[in-house]
TORLO-791666 format. One record per residue (C-alpha): z negated, x negated, y; residue in three letters. Coordinates in steps of 0.2 Angstrom, whole numbers, plus 2048, in hexadecimal, padded with zeros to 3 digits. Example, Ala and Ser with C-alpha at 12.3 -4.5 7.8 and 13.67 -1.06 7.14 Angstrom:
BEGIN
7D97C27EAALA
7DC7BC7FBSER
***
This chain:
BEGIN
43AD8B815UNK
436D8D828UNK
427D9782DUNK
42EDA7835UNK
420DA7842UNK
427D96848UNK
438D9E849UNK
432DAC853UNK
429DA085FUNK
439D95860UNK
444DA5862UNK
438DA9871UNK
439D98877UNK
44BD9A878UNK
44BDAB87FUNK
441DA488DUNK
44CD94890UNK
45BDA0891UNK
453DAB89EUNK
450D9C8A9UNK
461D958A6UNK
46ADA58ABUNK
45EDAE8B8UNK
455DA18C3UNK
466D988CAUNK
46CDA98CDUNK
45CDAF8D6UNK
45BDA08E1UNK
46DDA28E5UNK
468DB48ECUNK
458DAC8F3UNK
44DDB78E8UNK
43EDAE8E4UNK
43DDA98D2UNK
42BDAF8CFUNK
432DC18D1UNK
441DBD8C5UNK
435DB88B8UNK
42ADC78BAUNK
439DD38B9UNK
440DC98AAUNK
42FDCA8A2UNK
430DDF8A5UNK
441DDF89CUNK
43FDD488DUNK
42CDD888AUNK
425DE687EUNK
425DF488BUNK
438DF0890UNK
445DEC883UNK
438DEA876UNK
436DFE876UNK
447DFE86EUNK
445DF2860UNK
440DFE852UNK
450E08855UNK
45BDF9859UNK
455DEB84EUNK
461DDF856UNK
458DDF866UNK
449DD685FUNK
454DC7863UNK
454DCA875UNK
442DD1877UNK
42FDC9876UNK
423DD586EUNK
415DC9868UNK
40FDC2879UNK
401DB7874UNK
40BDA7873UNK
412DAC885UNK
401DAE88CUNK
3FBD9E884UNK
409D9588DUNK
406D9E89CUNK
3F5D9789DUNK
3FCD8689CUNK
407D8A8ABUNK
3F8D8F8B6UNK
3EED7E8B0UNK
3FED738B4UNK
3FFD7B8C6UNK
3ECD798C9UNK
3EED678C2UNK
3FDD638CEUNK
3F2D6C8DDUNK
3E3D5D8D7UNK
3F1D4F8D9UNK
3F5D548EBUNK
3E2D558F1UNK
3D6D488F3UNK
3C3D498F3UNK
3C2D46905UNK
3CED53907UNK
3C3D5F8FEUNK
3B5D5B909UNK
3BFD5F919UNK
3C2D71912UNK
3B0D7490BUNK
3AED8191AUNK
3BCD8B913UNK
3B9D89902UNK
3A6D8E901UNK
3A5D98912UNK
3B6DA3914UNK
3BADA2902UNK
3AADA88FCUNK
3A8DB690AUNK
3B9DBC906UNK
3B4DBF8F3UNK
3A3DC78F8UNK
3A9DD3905UNK
3B9DD78FBUNK
3AFDD98EBUNK
3A5DE68F4UNK
3B1DF08FDUNK
3BBDF38EDUNK
3ACDF78E3UNK
3A7E048F0UNK
3B8E0D8EFUNK
3B6E0B8DCUNK
3A7E138DDUNK
3ADE218E7UNK
3B9E258D7UNK
3AAE298CDUNK
3A8E188C4UNK
397E118BFUNK
38FE058CAUNK
392DF68BDUNK
3A4DFB8BBUNK
3A8DFD8CDUNK
3A0DEB8D0UNK
3ABDE48C2UNK
3BBDEC8C9UNK
3B5DE68DBUNK
3B3DD48D6UNK
3C2DD38CBUNK
3CEDD98D8UNK
3C6DCE8E6UNK
3CEDC08DDUNK
3E0DBB8E0UNK
3EEDB38D6UNK
3EED9F8D7UNK
3FDD9F8CDUNK
408DAA8D8UNK
402DA68E8UNK
403D928E6UNK
414D958DFUNK
41AD9F8EDUNK
414D938F9UNK
41BD858F2UNK
42DD8E8F2UNK
42BD92904UNK
425D7E907UNK
414D8590DUNK
408D7D900UNK
403D6D90DUNK
405D7891CUNK
3F5D80924UNK
3F8D9091EUNK
3FAD8B90BUNK
3EAD7E90CUNK
3E0D8E913UNK
3E7D98904UNK
3E2D8B8F8UNK
3D0D898FEUNK
3CDD9C8FBUNK
3D5D9B8EBUNK
3CBD8C8E5UNK
3B9D968E9UNK
3C2DA58E0UNK
3C4D988D1UNK
3B2D938D1UNK
3ACDA48D3UNK
3B4DAB8C3UNK
3A6DA58B7UNK
398DAF8C0UNK
3A3DBE8C0UNK
3A7DBC8AEUNK
393DB98AAUNK
390DC88B5UNK
39CDD38ACUNK
395DCF89BUNK
383DD28A0UNK
386DE38A7UNK
385DE9894UNK
373DE3893UNK
364DEC89AUNK
35ADDD8A1UNK
35EDDB8B3UNK
354DCB8B4UNK
35EDC58A5UNK
36EDC78AFUNK
367DBD8BEUNK
362DAE8B3UNK
373DAF8AAUNK
37DDAE8BBUNK
372DA18C2UNK
373D968B1UNK
386D988B1UNK
387D928C5UNK
37BD838C0UNK
386D7F8B0UNK
396D808BAUNK
38FD748C8UNK
388D678BCUNK
399D688B2UNK
3A4D658C0UNK
399D588C8UNK
398D4E8B8UNK
3AAD4F8B4UNK
3ADD488C6UNK
3A0D3A8C7UNK
3A5D358B4UNK
3B8D378B8UNK
3B7D2C8C7UNK
3AED1E8C0UNK
3B8D1C8AEUNK
3CAD218B4UNK
3CFD148BFUNK
3C8D048B5UNK
3D1D0E8A6UNK
3E1D108ADUNK
3E1CFE8B3UNK
3DBCF68A4UNK
3E8CFE899UNK
3F8CF3898UNK
402D00891UNK
401D098A2UNK
413D058A6UNK
419D10899UNK
41CD228A0UNK
418D2A88FUNK
407D2288EUNK
405D288A0UNK
409D3989BUNK
3FFD3988BUNK
3F0D33894UNK
3F3D418A2UNK
3F2D4E895UNK
3E3D4788DUNK
3DBD4789EUNK
3E1D5A8A3UNK
3DCD61890UNK
3CBD58891UNK
3C6D5D8A1UNK
3CCD7089EUNK
3C2D6F88DUNK
3B2D68896UNK
3B4D778A4UNK
3B6D84896UNK
3A7D7F88DUNK
39CD8289DUNK
3A4D9289FUNK
3B1D8F8ACUNK
3C2D908ADUNK
3D0D858A5UNK
3D9D858B4UNK
3C9D7E8BEUNK
3C8D708B1UNK
3DCD6A8B4UNK
3D9D6B8C6UNK
3CAD5E8C5UNK
3D6D548B9UNK
3E2D548C7UNK
3D6D4F8D4UNK
3CFD418CAUNK
3E2D398C9UNK
3E6D3B8DBUNK
3D9D308DEUNK
3E4D218D4UNK
3F3D198D8UNK
3FBD228CAUNK
3FCD338D3UNK
40DD328D7UNK
414D2D8C8UNK
409D3B8BFUNK
410D478C9UNK
422D438C6UNK
41FD438B2UNK
415D558B3UNK
41FD5E8C1UNK
42DD648B6UNK
421D6C8AAUNK
41AD768B8UNK
426D818BCUNK
42CD838A9UNK
41AD8A8A5UNK
417D948B5UNK
426D9D8B1UNK
41FDA18A0UNK
410DA78A8UNK
41ADB38B5UNK
424DB98A5UNK
413DBF89CUNK
40DDC78ACUNK
41DDD08ACUNK
41CDD489AUNK
40CDE089DUNK
414DEC8A9UNK
417DFB8A0UNK
425E058A8UNK
421E1489FUNK
40FE148A4UNK
415E118B8UNK
420E208B6UNK
413E2B8AFUNK
406E268BDUNK
411E208CBUNK
408E268DBUNK
3F6E218D3UNK
3FCE108CFUNK
406E0D8E0UNK
3F6E138EAUNK
3EAE078DFUNK
3F6DF98E2UNK
3F9DFB8F5UNK
3E6DFF8F6UNK
3E1DEE8F0UNK
3EDDE68FCUNK
3E7DF090AUNK
3D3DEC907UNK
3D7DDA904UNK
3E2DD7914UNK
3D6DE191EUNK
3C7DD591AUNK
3CFDC5919UNK
3D8DC6929UNK
3C7DC9935UNK
3BFDBB929UNK
3CDDAF92DUNK
3CBDB3940UNK
3B8DAF93FUNK
3BBD9F937UNK
3C6D9A946UNK
3D6D9C93CUNK
3E4DA1949UNK
3EADB3948UNK
3FCDAE941UNK
3F4DA4932UNK
3E8DB092FUNK
3F4DBE92DUNK
3FEDB5922UNK
3F0DAF915UNK
3EADC0915UNK
3FADC790FUNK
3FCDB7903UNK
3ECDBA8FBUNK
3ECDCF8FAUNK
3F1DD08E8UNK
3E5DD08D9UNK
3E8DC18CDUNK
3E7DBA8BBUNK
3D5DB98BCUNK
3D4DCD8BEUNK
3DCDCE8AEUNK
3CFDC38A5UNK
3C1DCA8ACUNK
3C7DDE8A9UNK
3CADD7897UNK
3B8DD2896UNK
3B3DE489DUNK
3BCDEC88FUNK
3B7DE087FUNK
3A4DE2885UNK
3A9DF6887UNK
3A2DF6897UNK
3B3DFF89DUNK
3BEE0A891UNK
3CFE0288BUNK
3D9E11895UNK
3D0E0B8A4UNK
3D2DF98A2UNK
3E5DFB89EUNK
3E8E058ADUNK
3E0DF88B7UNK
3EADE98AEUNK
3FADF38B4UNK
3F5DF48C6UNK
3F1DE18C5UNK
402DDC8BEUNK
40ADE88CAUNK
401DE28D9UNK
406DCF8D3UNK
419DD58D0UNK
41ADDB8E2UNK
412DCA8E9UNK
423DC28ECUNK
429DD28F5UNK
419DD1900UNK
41BDBF904UNK
42BDC390EUNK
421DCD91BUNK
413DBF91DUNK
41DDB792CUNK
421DC7935UNK
40DDCD932UNK
40ADBB939UNK
414DBC949UNK
40EDCE94CUNK
3FCDC994BUNK
3FFDBB957UNK
406DC6964UNK
3F9DD2963UNK
3EADC6962UNK
3F0DB6969UNK
3F1DA5962UNK
3E1D9B95EUNK
3E0D8995AUNK
3E2D84948UNK
3D3D79942UNK
3D5D6793EUNK
3CFD6892EUNK
3DFD73929UNK
3EBD69931UNK
3F8D61927UNK
3F3D4F923UNK
3FBD4392EUNK
400D3891EUNK
40AD46919UNK
413D49928UNK
417D3892EUNK
429D3492FUNK
42FD27922UNK
43ED1C929UNK
440D1191AUNK
43CD11908UNK
43AD018FFUNK
43DD028EBUNK
433CF18E4UNK
427CEA8EEUNK
427CD98E7UNK
42ACC98F3UNK
43ACCE8FAUNK
433CE18FDUNK
423CDB904UNK
42CCCF911UNK
438CDE916UNK
429CE8918UNK
420CDB924UNK
42FCDB92FUNK
430CEE930UNK
41DCEE934UNK
421CE3942UNK
42ECEC948UNK
423CFD948UNK
430D0593AUNK
427D1092FUNK
42AD0E91CUNK
424D1390AUNK
425D088FCUNK
426D0B8E9UNK
420CFF8DBUNK
41CD028C9UNK
410CF48C8UNK
400CFE8C9UNK
3F4CEF8CEUNK
3FFCEA8DCUNK
401CFB8E3UNK
3EECFD8E3UNK
3EBCEC8EBUNK
3F8CF08F9UNK
3F2D018FCUNK
3E0CFC8FEUNK
3E8CF090BUNK
3F0CFF915UNK
402CFD90FUNK
40AD0E90DUNK
40ED0B8F9UNK
40DD158EBUNK
40FD118D8UNK
41FD1A8D2UNK
42ED168C7UNK
43DD168D4UNK
448D1C8C5UNK
43FD2C8C7UNK
44AD378D2UNK
43CD428D4UNK
432D348DEUNK
440D338EAUNK
442D468ECUNK
430D468F2UNK
434D3A901UNK
446D3A904UNK
44AD45914UNK
455D45923UNK
448D3992BUNK
44CD2B91EUNK
457D1E926UNK
45AD12917UNK
454D0D906UNK
451CFB901UNK
452CF98EEUNK
449CE88EBUNK
446CEA8D8UNK
448CDC8CCUNK
450CE68BDUNK
463CE78BFUNK
465CF58B3UNK
457CFF8BDUNK
460CFB8CEUNK
471D028C7UNK
468D118C1UNK
45ED148D2UNK
46ED118DCUNK
478D1F8D2UNK
46AD2C8D5UNK
46AD298E7UNK
47BD2A8E9UNK
47CD398DFUNK
46ED428EAUNK
470D3A8FAUNK
482D348FDUNK
47ED30910UNK
46FD2690DUNK
471D14910UNK
46DD09903UNK
468CF6904UNK
467CED8F5UNK
462CDB8EEUNK
469CD38DFUNK
469CC28D7UNK
47ACBC8D9UNK
48DCC28DEUNK
490CC98CEUNK
482CD68CEUNK
487CD88E1UNK
499CDD8DCUNK
493CEB8D0UNK
487CF18DCUNK
494CF38EAUNK
49ECFA8DBUNK
491D078D9UNK
48FD0C8EAUNK
483D018F3UNK
485D01905UNK
47FCED907UNK
479CE28FCUNK
471CD08FDUNK
473CC38EFUNK
465CB78EFUNK
46FCA98E8UNK
47DCAC8F6UNK
470CAC903UNK
468C9D8FDUNK
479C948FCUNK
47BC9990EUNK
469C94914UNK
46CC8390CUNK
47FC82912UNK
477C84924UNK
46AC76923UNK
477C6991CUNK
482C6F92CUNK
473C6B936UNK
471C5992DUNK
484C56930UNK
483C57942UNK
487C6A945UNK
47EC71952UNK
471C7F94DUNK
47AC8C957UNK
48BC8894FUNK
484C8793EUNK
47CC9893EUNK
48EC9E943UNK
496C96936UNK
48AC9D92AUNK
48BCAF932UNK
49DCB0932UNK
49ECAC91FUNK
48ECB891BUNK
49ACC6925UNK
4A9CC091DUNK
4A2CC390BUNK
49ACD390FUNK
4AACDA916UNK
4B3CD3906UNK
4A6CDC8FAUNK
4A6CEB905UNK
***
């Protein structure tokens, strides 16, 4: 007998996949953000949407989700996956460059925004402690929504995206002191509150430092010594282990699970496996984040919105206005140009998932009544739901601010990394002796290239020597998608495995039909097959060896060097023409 609870969970998962399959492609065609689509779907299929009619129409339980615990859990995994992927794209050196914006601008934004919102809350007759909690909760923004929307607009690695990430990272670090402060307000010992906050900060710093130091010492040797590292399944299992382990450690220390996932990504980013891990994990990110946005939509009670429409809309607009008004001048003080300052201020103007957590603690400790917390939950969910719409106005606001205040030069610390912006003219898949020889010639001719090879030891050695190489399986189309753009001149397939060559060729032909693909193979039999599959030019090792030997023999027989080269070149061209 199948567990009924399991059937309910499976039904919810089936419903979610159905929503993704039907609505996401439609929204993309309409150029509407999938984030907004998931939020709207959450409203419709949640307990405050169609769920209200289930008792009267039992058949509707098949298209609604009334028990949201599983959805919220999967949504938390989505945030963890997002933070892990962000960590993969960074490095310790990059974080050091951004410390001014993380600990300077980020901290200033939290403190001043929290103070301003707390003062406003106090004017509405809230107790000082309650006003402080409300201010601290709404000072934080939504990492999940902001980073997802930045990614959709290809802004994650641009200066405004890096600026937003720096502030969001500081907000993530500030969550635990805020939670400790919230829980301590129910006590009567101010000195005890101060001690609890200081202790939480120290424990957090020690935990993060220990994870980074121990992880950097052990992770590399562990990956190098594991002979099973060539298995994608093993790499996926090890990655999940790293993420969960770091998340548990940070959670034990009172920090967020998402911060632990970010640290795991940061550690793996220092290894040669970072690109392959990114390819393995990337499909999960969109899926789990979609569930998170769905869970936020489920919190929005349309009936409650309609019963207090003016108060709710004024509250949402007020939070946006206060945070924008504070962050914009702060960015200018930190020498951020007016256009990016305006964009970042709008991007970070919404409250986020941590507000739900902080307000939940305030409710559980009876610092705030349930009715007030439910109202602020609704304000938070609505503000998050409006974020994709608000994002559309950011470019207009940026241009307006630039015209009014003039442009200032962007600090170098926020400029995109040169490595990410450098054009790649040739991709070499397979970096054995043939691939290395091709790369040497390209370097001599100053033609940029990037190489893929799944041999981690080789990739590490070559990368340390300055070669632009990544450890990646060329059969994964996601790896090619990261580097193939209009600047790519050609792809050279120099891997040994013939079946892998055919698989790679088929993927390239389907996704980039105009890309010139040059391949090496062992003999003319393989060469014929590769030409049939769509290769533009194929060099067979046996054929080329035969031609070189024939050229030497012609020279020994008295044929002149130039004439011998012409004879061989003619045969080579004839063979190539025949095969083509």
